[in-house]
Phi, psi and omega in degrees: 000131180264130180276147184287347178260012181287331185267357180266162172211159180071224185289329172295324176295316175298324182290320180291315181297312180301316176295319176294318173296320184297312181294317179295311181292327172297315181297318175293324177296320181291325180289318174304317178296321180288322176295316180288331178288326181277341190278324183058032181234127176296328184287319183286321177295324178289323182286329178282348179295319181293313175290332176296321178297320176294323181292318177296325179292317175294328178297313183285323176293324177288329172297315177296321180298319178302314186293314183298320184290321178296315180296312180298321179296320181292313183296320179298319181293320176296318177298317180292330179289328179274342183281333186296141184291138180274163179296146180288147182289141176268141178263136180268148180295146182232184178296336178291333177289323182289322181291335179281348180091021176275007184278118181262044183265000000 
C-alpha cells in the first residue's frame, strides 16, 4: 500500500499527516459518542473514557499541527520569495559613451 505522503517532504508532508490524524481521531470520537449514548451503561462509558481522552488529545494536537504547518509554509514561501537574487541593474548609455565614439548612428 502506498501512502499519499511518501512523495512529499517538509511542510506539505507534515500537513497531510496532521490532516489524516485529525480526520481519523474526529471520526473515532464521533463513534465513541454514538456508542456511549446508545449503550446506557456506566461500565462501557467508563471504559471508553480512556481511549476517548487520547483521541481528543490527538484531535487537538493535529489541529495545532495543521495551523503551525500552514503558517510555517506561508512564512517559508515569503522568505524564499525575498531571498531569490534579483536581476542586475542595467546601465543606460550616457554622454560619456558618446564621447568615446561608441555611438553607432
